[in-house]
C-alpha positions in Angstrom: 0.2 0.1 -0.5 1.3 3.3 -1.4 0.6 6.5 0.2 -0.5 9.3 -2.3 -1.7 13.6 -1.2 -4.9 14.4 -3.4 -6.0 17.7 -3.9 -9.7 18.5 -2.3 -12.6 18.2 -4.3 -15.8 19.9 -4.7 -18.9 17.3 -5.7 -22.6 17.9 -5.8 -25.3 14.3 -5.3 -27.4 12.1 -3.8 -26.7 10.4 -0.5 -28.4 7.2 2.2 -27.3 6.8 5.6 -26.5 3.5 5.4 -24.6 0.5 7.8 -23.1 -2.4 6.4 -24.8 -5.0 9.6 -26.8 -7.7 7.7 -25.7 -6.3 4.6 -27.5 -3.1 4.8 -25.4 -0.9 2.5 -25.5 -3.7 -0.4 -29.3 -3.1 -0.1 -28.8 0.5 0.4 -26.6 1.9 -2.0 -27.9 -0.5 -4.8 -31.5 1.4 -4.8 -29.0 4.6 -4.4 -27.5 3.6 -7.9 -31.2 2.8 -9.4 -31.6 6.2 -8.2 -28.5 8.1 -9.5 -29.8 6.4 -13.2 -33.1 6.1 -13.6 -33.6 9.3 -12.7 -30.8 11.0 -14.7 -28.7 12.6 -12.0 -25.7 13.6 -13.3 -27.9 15.8 -15.9 -29.1 17.8 -12.9 -25.7 18.7 -11.0 -25.3 22.1 -11.9 -21.1 23.4 -12.2 -19.8 19.8 -14.1 -16.7 19.3 -13.9 -16.2 15.6 -16.0 -18.0 12.5 -16.8 -17.0 10.1 -13.6 -19.4 9.4 -10.9 -18.0 9.1 -7.8 -19.4 7.0 -5.1 -18.9 8.7 -1.6 -18.2 7.7 1.9 -18.5 9.5 4.8 -19.9 11.2 8.2 -18.4 7.6 9.7 -19.9 7.0 13.1 -16.9 4.7 13.9 -15.3 2.3 11.6 -16.6 0.1 8.9 -19.1 -1.3 10.7 -20.9 1.3 12.4 -23.4 3.5 10.1 -21.9 6.2 7.8 -23.7 8.4 4.8 -23.4 6.9 0.9 -23.1 9.6 -1.4 -23.2 9.5 -5.5 -22.1 12.3 -7.0 -19.9 14.2 -9.7 -17.7 17.1 -9.5 -17.9 20.6 -9.7 -16.7 23.7 -10.3 -18.7 24.7 -7.5 -20.8 24.6 -4.7 -23.0 27.9 -4.1 -25.9 26.3 -5.9 -27.1 22.7 -4.4 -30.2 21.9 -6.0 -33.1 20.7 -4.0 -32.5 16.5 -2.7 -29.1 17.0 -2.6 -25.8 16.8 -1.0 -23.0 19.0 -2.4 -19.7 18.4 0.5 -16.0 18.5 -0.5 -13.9 15.5 -0.1 -10.7 16.9 1.7 -7.1 16.6 0.2 -4.3 14.0 2.3 -3.4 10.9 2.5 -4.7 8.0 0.5 -4.7 5.1 -0.1 -5.4 3.9 -4.0 -7.1 -0.6 -4.7 -8.5 -0.8 -7.9 -10.8 -2.8 -8.4 -10.8 -5.0 -11.8 -13.5 -8.2 -12.9 -17.2 -7.8 -12.7 -19.4 -5.3 -11.7 -22.4 -7.6 -11.3 -20.4 -10.0 -9.5 -19.2 -7.6 -6.7 -16.2 -6.9 -7.9 -16.5 -3.1 -5.8 -17.6 -4.9 -2.7 -15.0 -7.9 -2.8 -12.3 -5.1 -2.8 -13.7 -3.1 0.0 -13.3 -6.9 2.1 -10.3 -7.1 1.7 -9.9 -3.2 2.3 -11.1 -4.0 5.9 -9.1 -6.7 5.9 -5.2 -4.7 4.8 -4.6 -3.1 7.9 -4.2 0.5 6.4 -4.6 2.4 8.9 -8.0 4.5 7.5 -9.5 8.0 9.1 -12.1 6.9 8.7 -13.4 10.4 7.7 -14.1 10.2 3.5 -13.1 7.5 1.0 -14.4 7.7 -1.8 -14.4 5.2 -5.1 -14.9 6.5 -8.8 -16.4 5.5 -11.8 -14.6 6.4 -15.1 -14.0 5.3 -18.7 -12.9 2.0 -17.3 -15.3 1.0 -15.6 -18.3 1.2 -18.6 -17.9 -2.5 -19.3 -19.9 -3.9 -16.2 -18.3 -7.1 -16.9 -13.9 -6.8 -17.0 -14.1 -2.5 -15.7 -11.6 -1.3 -13.1 -13.1 1.2 -10.8 -10.3 3.1 -8.2 -11.1 2.7 -4.5 -9.0 6.0 -2.4 -9.5 5.6 1.3 -8.3 8.7 3.2 -5.5 6.9 5.8 -3.2 8.4 8.4 
């Protein structure tokens, strides 16, 4: 695991409060993705930068076993205009460790990567972690998703 320093990013999107207890997050996050796509949320986000979708994990009540907020969002140039029902936030800059989920998204490639992250021993900050769904994630059966975990 190699640390890298990332600059902060501003994002706007939709969110859900969830927990990994009894796989509740799996249900909640799948529903959030369904809503993001069916309601074409990306097209409603002002001041959009790029076409990547960020799946952000923040507002942790403790470690990964405690409740947290998941936000599906896109990077923006400004948080001055946040549509009703959406959340704007800044992903803090600082030290992160990058992991890459590879494989079939329909068969849990990202969830499997998180199970490895939980066992990795990374000295996590539990501030804001995120996945980046960019060009390499478009082929759902052979995808690559970058995962950035905030570390001390």
